[in-house]
C-alpha positions in Angstrom: 6.7 -28.4 9.2 5.1 -25.2 9.7 7.6 -22.2 9.4 8.0 -20.2 12.4 7.0 -17.2 12.0 9.2 -13.9 13.7 6.9 -11.5 15.8 8.3 -7.8 15.8 8.0 -6.0 19.5 4.7 -3.8 19.2 4.1 -0.4 20.2 1.9 0.0 23.0 -1.4 0.1 22.2 -2.3 3.8 20.4 -5.7 4.1 20.1 -7.4 4.8 16.6 -7.6 9.2 18.5 -4.1 8.9 18.7 -2.9 8.0 14.9 -5.2 10.8 14.1 -4.1 13.4 16.5 -0.6 12.1 15.2 -1.7 13.1 12.0 -2.6 16.7 13.2 0.3 17.9 14.6 2.5 16.9 11.5 0.6 19.6 10.1 3.1 22.6 10.6 5.7 20.5 8.9 4.0 19.7 6.0 2.5 23.3 5.5 6.1 24.4 6.2 7.7 21.6 3.9 4.5 22.1 0.7 5.8 24.5 -1.8 9.4 22.6 -1.7 7.4 19.4 -2.0 5.7 20.2 -5.5 8.9 22.5 -7.2 10.8 18.9 -6.6 7.7 17.0 -7.4 8.1 14.9 -4.7 7.7 14.8 -0.9 10.3 16.2 1.3 12.8 14.3 2.8 11.3 15.6 6.1 7.3 14.4 5.5 8.4 11.0 4.9 10.7 10.9 8.2 8.4 12.4 10.1 4.9 10.1 9.1 7.4 7.2 9.4 8.0 8.5 13.0 4.9 8.7 13.4 4.0 5.2 12.6 1.9 6.3 10.1 3.0 4.5 7.3 2.0 1.6 9.5 -1.7 2.0 10.1 -2.7 -1.0 7.1 0.7 -3.3 8.6 -0.6 -6.8 10.5 -0.3 -6.2 14.5 2.2 -9.4 14.8 5.0 -7.0 12.7 4.5 -4.0 14.6 1.9 -2.2 12.6 -1.3 -1.1 14.0 -3.6 -2.9 12.0 -6.2 0.2 11.5 -9.2 0.8 10.6 -10.9 1.8 6.8 -12.0 4.9 8.8 -8.6 5.6 10.5 -6.7 5.9 7.5 -9.2 7.8 6.0 -8.9 10.7 8.7 -5.6 10.3 8.8 -5.4 10.8 5.3 -7.3 13.9 5.6 -5.7 15.8 8.8 -2.5 15.3 6.3 -3.9 16.7 3.3 -5.1 20.0 5.1 -1.0 20.4 4.9 0.1 18.8 1.6 -2.6 16.9 -0.7 0.8 15.0 -2.5 2.3 13.7 1.0 -1.2 12.6 2.6 -1.4 10.8 -0.7 1.5 8.6 -0.6 1.0 7.9 2.8 -2.9 6.9 1.6 -1.7 4.7 -1.1 1.4 2.7 1.1 -1.1 2.4 3.6 -3.0 0.4 1.0 -0.1 -1.6 -0.5 0.5 -2.2 2.9 -3.1 -4.2 3.2 -2.9 -5.8 0.0 0.7 -7.3 1.5 -1.7 -8.9 3.9 -2.8 -10.7 1.3 0.1 -12.8 0.0 1.3 -15.5 1.8 3.2 -15.4 4.8 6.2 -16.0 3.1 5.9 -13.0 1.6 5.1 -10.8 4.5 7.7 -11.9 6.3 10.1 -11.0 3.8 8.6 -7.0 3.7 7.8 -6.3 7.4 9.2 -9.3 9.1 12.6 -7.7 9.0 11.6 -4.2 8.8 7.4 -3.1 10.5 8.2 0.7 8.6 9.2 -0.7 4.9 7.3 0.9 2.6 5.1 -0.6 -0.6 4.0 1.3 -3.8 1.8 -0.2 -6.3 0.4 -0.1 -9.2 -2.5 -2.6 -10.3 -2.8 -2.3 -14.5 -0.5 -5.5 -15.9 1.9 -6.0 -18.0 1.2 -8.4 -20.4 5.3 -9.2 -20.0 6.0 -12.9 -18.1 7.4 -16.0 -19.0 7.0 -18.6 -16.9 9.8 -20.5 -15.3 10.4 -23.1 -12.3 9.2 -21.5 -9.1 7.5 -18.0 -10.8 7.7 -15.8 -13.2 10.4 -13.2 -15.1 8.9 -10.8 -15.1 9.3 -7.3 -16.7 7.6 -3.9 -18.2 6.7 -0.2 -17.3 3.7 0.6 -15.0 3.6 4.3 -14.8 1.6 6.3 -11.7 3.2 5.0 -9.3 2.8 6.9 -6.0 4.9 6.6 -3.0 7.2 4.9 -5.2 10.8 7.4 -4.9 10.1 6.3 -1.3 9.0 2.4 -1.4 11.0 -0.4 -0.1 8.8 -2.5 -2.4 6.6 -2.0 -5.2 3.5 -4.7 -5.9 2.5 -4.0 -9.7 0.0 -5.9 -11.8 0.9 -8.6 -14.3 -0.7 -10.9 -16.9 0.1 -14.4 -17.5 0.0 -16.2 -20.8 1.1 -20.0 -21.8 3.1 -21.1 -25.2 0.3 -20.5 -26.7 -0.7 -17.2 -26.5 -3.9 -18.6 -24.3 -4.8 -16.4 -20.9 -3.6 -18.1 -17.8 -4.2 -15.8 -14.6 -3.7 -11.9 -13.7 -1.1 -11.4 -10.5 0.2 -8.4 -8.4 3.8 -9.0 -8.3 5.6 -7.8 -5.4 9.7 -7.3 -6.1 12.0 -5.3 -3.9 13.5 -1.8 -5.0 16.5 -3.0 -5.8 15.6 -5.0 -8.4 13.5 -1.8 -10.4 14.4 1.6 -11.7 12.4 5.0 -11.9 11.3 6.7 -14.9 11.2 10.4 -14.2 8.1 10.9 -15.5 6.0 13.2 -12.9 5.6 16.2 -15.1 2.2 17.2 -13.9 0.0 20.8 -12.8 -1.6 18.9 -9.8 -0.4 16.7 -7.1 2.8 16.6 -8.5 4.3 16.4 -4.5 2.8 12.7 -4.7 6.2 11.8 -7.4 3.6 9.3 -9.2 6.2 8.2 -11.4 7.0 5.0 -13.7 8.5 1.8 -11.9 10.5 -0.3 -14.0 11.5 -4.4 -14.4 13.6 -6.3 -17.0 13.7 -9.9 -16.3 12.9 -9.6 -13.0 12.4 -13.3 -11.3 9.4 -13.1 -9.7 8.8 -16.7 -7.3 5.8 -18.1 -7.0 4.6 -16.9 -2.9 5.4 -12.9 -4.2 2.1 -13.9 -7.2 -1.0 -12.3 -5.8 -3.9 -14.4 -7.7 -5.4 -11.0 -8.2 -9.4 -13.3 -9.2 -9.1 -15.2 -6.0 -8.2 -12.0 -4.3 -11.0 -10.2 -6.0 -13.2 -12.8 -5.2 -12.9 -12.8 -1.3 -11.3 -16.1 -1.1 -8.5 -16.7 1.9 -4.9 -17.3 0.0 -3.0 -20.0 1.3 -0.7 -19.6 4.0 -1.7 -16.0 4.0 -4.8 -14.0 6.2 -7.0 -11.4 4.0 -8.9 -9.0 5.8 -12.1 -9.5 8.0 -14.7 -8.0 5.5 -18.5 -9.0 4.4 -17.6 -7.8 0.8 -14.7 -8.9 -2.1 -11.6 -6.9 -0.8 -12.0 -5.0 -4.4 -15.2 -3.3 -3.2 -12.6 -2.4 0.3 -9.9 -1.4 -1.9 -12.3 0.4 -4.2 -13.2 2.9 -1.1 -10.3 2.9 0.6 -8.9 4.6 -3.0 -11.8 7.0 -3.8 -12.8 8.1 -0.2 -9.2 8.7 0.1 -9.1 10.6 -2.8 -12.2 12.7 -1.6 -10.4 13.2 1.6 -7.1 15.0 0.0 -9.1 17.1 -2.3 -11.6 18.3 0.7 -10.1 17.4 4.0 -12.7 17.9 6.2 -16.3 17.6 3.4 -15.1 13.8 3.0 -16.5 12.8 6.7 -20.0 12.6 4.7 -21.9 10.3 7.3 -22.8 8.2 4.4 -18.9 7.1 3.1 -18.3 6.5 6.9 -21.7 4.2 7.8 -20.2 2.4 4.9 -16.8 2.2 6.3 -17.7 1.0 9.6 -20.0 -2.1 7.8 -17.5 -3.5 6.6 -15.3 -3.0 9.3 -12.2 -3.4 7.6 -9.5 -5.2 9.4 -6.8 -7.6 9.5 -7.1 -10.9 11.3 -5.4 -10.5 14.9 -2.5 -12.7 14.1 -0.8 -12.6 17.5 -3.1 -15.4 19.2 -1.3 -17.2 16.2 
């Protein structure tokens, strides 16, 4: 029997330009809170709430969950607009949206758990793998520490790298494990000179059970393979190249604002055309 997927009511159709304008309109608030965000080593609560209320944490969330399924170009434009006032806050928004994009690669059950009840759910991620996992019936038991997790202080979920080996120590696979915030802790490790407002602390998990539907096979994703039950971006290149474009160009957007609008970046973004499949017709 095929599970019936829940559809979250959408916001009325929002254009890319409106999303960018919403980000730019937050400039005075982010600028006012910039010093406090740097001093506190985390994005100000008002910044996070305002970005949420503007729908800018839903840029890369599937439409059927109330997201915008925005293009990578819009993602970069929004990041640059936010970065004009607070680079650390912009980085949190940028990587939260990257992780929302990755959730769109998971099986549908995982997507439902993250966005079904809360289309504004935020996901942080660190993809460097922990070797501390054990295969059990139905999934993996996972432990580890994942440093530099931008946005983790504001996240409802985290996706972290995990490597699996068999009893003889032979490599089995590598995954992104999706864990609810209630099952991890955060160590306060982010003591830096720059980008302090990103709050990129250390995520810690100890003996957390992760069911199979919340394990994303990295090799399959890198090869652009359609995951069973999941929805992958429509793209001519494997997802890893798309992610590198999002992360690297997004970093340029944070640091250089207007300069990131180098035409070659946007020519490539337009060619890639990263958008989630529109699930509304399914």
